[in-house]
LUMTISE-173409 format. One record per residue: residue in three letters; z negated, y, x of N, C-alpha, C, O, CB in turn. Coordinates in steps of 0.02 Angstrom, whole numbers, padded with zeros to 5 digits, always signed. Glycine has a CB too. Layout:
<guvexs>
AlaZYXZYXZYXZYXZYX
...
</guvexs>
This chain:
<guvexs>
Unk+04019-04303+03145+03986-04263+03095+03980-04191+03118+03946-04176+03167+03918-04291+03079
Unk+04011-04149+03084+04010-04078+03101+03954-04043+03063+03942-04057+03004+04078-04045+03084
Unk+03920-04000+03098+03867-03961+03067+03897-03895+03042+03931-03860+03080+03807-03947+03117
Unk+03885-03880+02980+03912-03819+02951+03857-03766+02949+03805-03776+02919+03940-03832+02879
Unk+03870-03710+02982+03823-03655+02983+03847-03600+02936+03906-03583+02933+03815-03627+03054
Unk+03800-03573+02898+03817-03517+02854+03815-03453+02894+03772-03444+02938+03769-03513+02794
Unk+03861-03408+02881+03863-03344+02914+03829-03293+02870+03847-03283+02812+03937-03322+02930
Unk+03779-03260+02898+03742-03209+02862+03776-03142+02877+03767-03114+02931+03666-03208+02882
Unk+03813-03117+02830+03850-03054+02841+03809-02992+02827+03833-02936+02835+03911-03053+02797
Unk+03746-03001+02807+03704-02944+02791+03655-02926+02847+03607-02889+02836+03665-02957+02729
Unk+03667-02952+02907+03622-02939+02963+03627-02865+02982+03681-02837+02985+03638-02984+03023
Unk+03570-02834+02994+03564-02764+03014+03587-02714+02961+03601-02657+02977+03603-02752+03078
Unk+03592-02736+02901+03608-02690+02846+03544-02673+02809+03498-02714+02807+03661-02720+02798
Unk+03541-02614+02781+03480-02594+02746+03475-02629+02679+03525-02651+02650+03478-02517+02736
Unk+03414-02635+02656+03401-02666+02592+03427-02621+02536+03418-02561+02537+03325-02680+02583
Unk+03459-02652+02486+03487-02613+02430+03475-02651+02365+03486-02711+02362+03562-02599+02441
Unk+03454-02615+02314+03443-02645+02248+03470-02598+02195+03444-02544+02185+03368-02659+02236
Unk+03523-02619+02162+03555-02580+02108+03572-02509+02130+03562-02462+02092+03510-02578+02048
Unk+03597-02501+02190+03618-02436+02215+03563-02395+02247+03576-02342+02275+03647-02397+02159
Unk+03502-02420+02245+03446-02384+02277+03435-02415+02345+03427-02476+02350+03380-02387+02233
Unk+03433-02374+02397+03432-02399+02465+03365-02388+02499+03328-02342+02483+03486-02366+02505
Unk+03350-02433+02545+03297-02429+02595+03229-02408+02567+03203-02442+02523+03317-02380+02648
Unk+03201-02353+02591+03133-02334+02574+03127-02310+02501+03072-02307+02475+03109-02279+02620
Unk+03183-02294+02469+03180-02272+02400+03159-02328+02353+03132-02315+02299+03248-02244+02378
Unk+03171-02391+02373+03147-02448+02334+03071-02448+02332+03041-02463+02280+03174-02515+02364
Unk+03040-02431+02388+02967-02428+02391+02942-02372+02346+02892-02380+02311+02943-02419+02463
Unk+02975-02315+02348+02955-02259+02306+02958-02278+02232+02913-02263+02193+02999-02197+02319
Unk+03012-02313+02214+03019-02335+02144+02965-02385+02126+02938-02382+02071+03089-02365+02134
Unk+02950-02432+02170+02900-02482+02156+02831-02451+02147+02794-02469+02102+02898-02534+02212
Unk+02813-02404+02191+02748-02370+02185+02745-02330+02120+02693-02330+02087+02737-02323+02246
Unk+02799-02298+02102+02800-02261+02039+02793-02306+01978+02757-02289+01931+02864-02222+02033
Unk+02827-02363+01979+02822-02409+01923+02752-02439+01917+02726-02447+01862+02873-02465+01930
Unk+02721-02455+01974+02653-02482+01972+02605-02429+01946+02559-02445+01907+02630-02505+02042
Unk+02614-02366+01965+02571-02313+01940+02580-02303+01865+02532-02288+01829+02585-02247+01978
Unk+02642-02310+01841+02653-02305+01768+02621-02364+01731+02596-02356+01676+02729-02303+01753
Unk+02622-02422+01762+02589-02480+01732+02513-02468+01727+02482-02483+01676+02604-02544+01773
Unk+02485-02441+01781+02413-02426+01779+02397-02372+01728+02346-02375+01694+02389-02404+01848
Unk+02441-02321+01722+02431-02270+01672+02433-02299+01601+02393-02281+01558+02484-02215+01679
Unk+02480-02344+01590+02484-02377+01524+02420-02416+01510+02394-02413+01454+02545-02425+01522
Unk+02395-02453+01560+02334-02492+01551+02274-02447+01536+02233-02462+01493+02319-02535+01613
Unk+02270-02391+01571+02214-02344+01560+02218-02314+01490+02167-02310+01456+02215-02288+01613
Unk+02277-02294+01470+02285-02265+01403+02270-02317+01349+02238-02302+01299+02356-02238+01394
Unk+02293-02379+01360+02282-02432+01310+02207-02449+01304+02182-02458+01249+02321-02495+01328
Unk+02173-02453+01362+02101-02468+01361+02062-02410+01332+02010-02420+01300+02076-02483+01432
Unk+02086-02349+01342+02052-02290+01314+02059-02286+01238+02024-02247+01206+02080-02226+01346
Unk+02102-02326+01209+02108-02328+01136+02165-02287+01109+02168-02275+01048+02045-02305+01106
Unk+02210-02265+01150+02268-02228+01126+02315-02277+01091+02321-02334+01112+02305-02191+01186
Unk+02347-02255+01039+02393-02296+01000+02447-02325+01046+02471-02291+01091+02424-02255+00942
Unk+02466-02387+01034+02515-02421+01076+02583-02385+01075+02615-02378+01127+02525-02493+01052
Unk+02603-02361+01017+02667-02325+01013+02665-02259+01050+02714-02237+01080+02686-02313+00939
Unk+02607-02227+01049+02599-02164+01088+02603-02179+01162+02633-02141+01200+02533-02129+01070
Unk+02572-02235+01183+02576-02255+01254+02649-02268+01274+02672-02246+01327+02533-02318+01267
Unk+02684-02303+01231+02755-02318+01245+02797-02254+01246+02843-02247+01286+02783-02367+01193
Unk+02780-02207+01201+02816-02143+01198+02806-02103+01262+02849-02064+01281+02793-02102+01137
Unk+02750-02112+01296+02736-02077+01358+02766-02114+01418+02798-02083+01461+02660-02069+01368
Unk+02757-02180+01421+02774-02219+01480+02850-02231+01486+02877-02225+01541+02738-02286+01477
Unk+02884-02247+01432+02956-02263+01437+02998-02204+01462+03039-02214+01508+02981-02285+01369
Unk+02991-02143+01434+03030-02088+01463+03010-02072+01535+03052-02052+01576+03021-02026+01420
Unk+02946-02080+01551+02924-02067+01619+02955-02118+01667+02975-02100+01723+02847-02070+01624
Unk+02959-02181+01646+02990-02233+01687+03064-02221+01696+03091-02229+01751+02978-02301+01656
Unk+03098-02202+01642+03170-02188+01647+03182-02127+01692+03227-02128+01733+03200-02175+01577
Unk+03140-02076+01684+03147-02017+01727+03135-02034+01800+03170-02009+01844+03098-01963+01705
Unk+03085-02076+01813+03071-02097+01882+03130-02135+01911+03150-02122+01967+03007-02141+01884
Unk+03157-02182+01873+03213-02222+01898+03274-02179+01914+03303-02185+01968+03232-02275+01846
Unk+03293-02135+01868+03352-02093+01879+03341-02041+01934+03388-02024+01969+03372-02059+01814
Unk+03280-02017+01941+03265-01970+01994+03270-02004+02062+03300-01976+02108+03195-01940+01985
Unk+03241-02063+02069+03244-02099+02132+03316-02119+02148+03337-02116+02206+03198-02162+02130
Unk+03353-02139+02097+03423-02157+02109+03464-02096+02131+03506-02102+02176+03454-02188+02045
Unk+03452-02039+02100+03487-01977+02119+03470-01958+02191+03515-01940+02230+03468-01920+02071
Unk+03407-01961+02209+03387-01943+02277+03416-01992+02328+03437-01972+02382+03309-01942+02284
Unk+03418-02056+02310+03447-02107+02354+03521-02094+02367+03544-02100+02423+03437-02177+02324
Unk+03558-02076+02314+03629-02063+02322+03641-01997+02358+03690-01990+02396+03664-02063+02255
Unk+03598-01948+02346+03608-01882+02376+03594-01883+02451+03633-01856+02491+03563-01831+02342
Unk+03538-01913+02471+03516-01909+02541+03535-01970+02582+03538-01965+02643+03443-01899+02544
Unk+03549-02026+02551+03567-02086+02588+03507-02122+02617+03450-02109+02598+03614-02068+02644
Unk+03521-02167+02663+03470-02212+02688+03415-02176+02727+03355-02187+02714+03501-02264+02733
Unk+03433-02132+02772+03384-02098+02813+03382-02022+02801+03346-01986+02836+03398-02110+02886
Unk+03418-01998+02752+03426-01927+02742+03362-01890+02723+03352-01833+02743+03476-01914+02691
Unk+03319-01922+02684+03257-01889+02662+03210-01879+02722+03176-01828+02727+03223-01930+02607
Unk+03208-01929+02767+03167-01922+02827+03196-01868+02873+03158-01830+02903+03163-01989+02865
Unk+03262-01864+02878+03294-01813+02919+03280-01743+02890+03269-01696+02927+03369-01825+02924
Unk+03281-01738+02824+03267-01674+02792+03195-01652+02805+03182-01593+02819+03280-01678+02717
Unk+03148-01699+02802+03078-01683+02815+03069-01665+02889+03029-01620+02904+03033-01743+02797
Unk+03104-01698+02934+03098-01682+03005+03129-01614+03020+03104-01577+03062+03132-01736+03048
Unk+03183-01598+02986+03217-01533+02997+03172-01475+02977+03176-01421+03007+03282-01531+02958
Unk+03129-01486+02927+03083-01433+02906+03032-01416+02960+03007-01359+02963+03046-01453+02843
Unk+03016-01464+03004+02966-01453+03055+02994-01423+03119+02956-01406+03164+02932-01518+03071
Unk+03060-01415+03124+03089-01385+03183+03081-01309+03181+03090-01278+03128+03163-01404+03189
Unk+03066-01278+03238+03062-01205+03238+03132-01174+03234+03181-01205+03254+03026-01181+03302
Unk+03135-01115+03206+03200-01081+03200+03227-01061+03269+03287-01064+03280+03193-01018+03156
Unk+03182-01041+03314+03203-01023+03382+03144-01031+03429+03086-01031+03408+03231-00951+03384
Unk+03160-01037+03493+03109-01041+03545+03119-00981+03590+03174-00969+03615+03114-01108+03586
Unk+03066-00942+03600+03071-00882+03641+03028-00890+03704+02973-00916+03701+03049-00820+03601
Unk+03055-00866+03759+03019-00866+03822+03031-00799+03855+03088-00779+03865+03040-00925+03868
Unk+02978-00764+03871+02985-00698+03901+02989-00701+03978+03010-00653+04010+02927-00654+03880
Unk+02968-00758+04007+02971-00764+04080+03007-00828+04099+03018-00872+04057+02900-00763+04111
Unk+03026-00832+04163+03059-00892+04189+03010-00941+04220+03030-00993+04245+03111-00872+04240
Unk+02946-00924+04218+02895-00963+04253+02894-01036+04231+02889-01080+04274+02827-00932+04243
Unk+02899-01049+04168+02896-01118+04144+02955-01160+04170+02947-01219+04186+02895-01120+04068
Unk+03014-01129+04174+03072-01166+04198+03069-01178+04273+03091-01230+04297+03136-01128+04181
Unk+03041-01130+04309+03032-01139+04381+02982-01195+04395+02992-01236+04440+03008-01073+04415
Unk+02928-01197+04356+02878-01250+04364+02908-01318+04347+02894-01367+04381+02817-01236+04320
Unk+02949-01321+04296+02982-01384+04278+03026-01408+04335+03027-01467+04351+03022-01376+04214
Unk+03063-01362+04365+03108-01380+04420+03067-01404+04480+03087-01453+04512+03151-01319+04440
Unk+03011-01371+04495+02969-01392+04551+02939-01461+04538+02935-01502+04584+02914-01341+04564
Unk+02917-01474+04477+02888-01539+04460+02940-01595+04466+02924-01649+04492+02859-01538+04390
Unk+03000-01583+04443+03051-01635+04448+03070-01646+04521+03087-01703+04540+03112-01616+04406
Unk+03069-01593+04562+03086-01600+04633+03032-01642+04668+03048-01684+04710+03092-01531+04666
Unk+02968-01631+04650+02914-01671+04680+02918-01744+04658+02905-01789+04698+02846-01641+04660
Unk+02937-01756+04596+02944-01825+04572+03002-01859+04607+02998-01919+04622+02955-01827+04497
Unk+03056-01823+04621+03112-01851+04657+03092-01871+04728+03115-01922+04753+03170-01800+04660
Unk+03049-01831+04760+03025-01849+04827+02985-01914+04826+02992-01956+04870+02983-01792+04856
Unk+02942-01921+04774+02899-01980+04770+02940-02043+04758+02928-02094+04789+02848-01971+04714
Unk+02988-02039+04712+03026-02099+04694+03086-02111+04739+03113-02166+04741+03050-02094+04622
Unk+03106-02060+04775+03165-02067+04819+03230-02061+04782+03283-02075+04811+03163-02133+04853
Unk+03229-02039+04721+03290-02030+04683+03311-01958+04682+03269-01913+04692+03282-02056+04611
Unk+03374-01946+04671+03400-01878+04666+03428-01869+04596+03482-01894+04581+03454-01863+04721
Unk+03390-01834+04554+03413-01824+04485+03437-01752+04473+03449-01733+04416+03357-01842+04436
Unk+03442-01712+04525+03462-01643+04516+03536-01637+04497+03555-01587+04467+03447-01603+04578
Unk+03576-01686+04515+03647-01682+04500+03665-01706+04431+03724-01706+04411+03685-01721+04550
Unk+03616-01728+04393+03629-01756+04326+03642-01701+04277+03654-01715+04218+03571-01799+04301
</guvexs>
């Protein structure tokens, strides 16, 4: 009797739903839940059902197409990379060499303690 194992070919691949990848699925889900809550609030407040639908349906379609566009434009990790790139400084300036000399002395002292030589790296 041979045991048949199924091969999972989706291991280590990102989650994808209808072309929307990774964290964008969460953005879409949060947006849809917020639209559902908005519909409930409007309905309980006494707004006409057709007026609620006139507000919620275009907002939902706009949310879906916006998230899909961003997902295709930036890819799986692109939006996080874009946000991280905004936090990088344009340049780093140093008027003295003191910080680099101190770094070299600290690494030399650490090499003495551990017995390793990392200066040639």
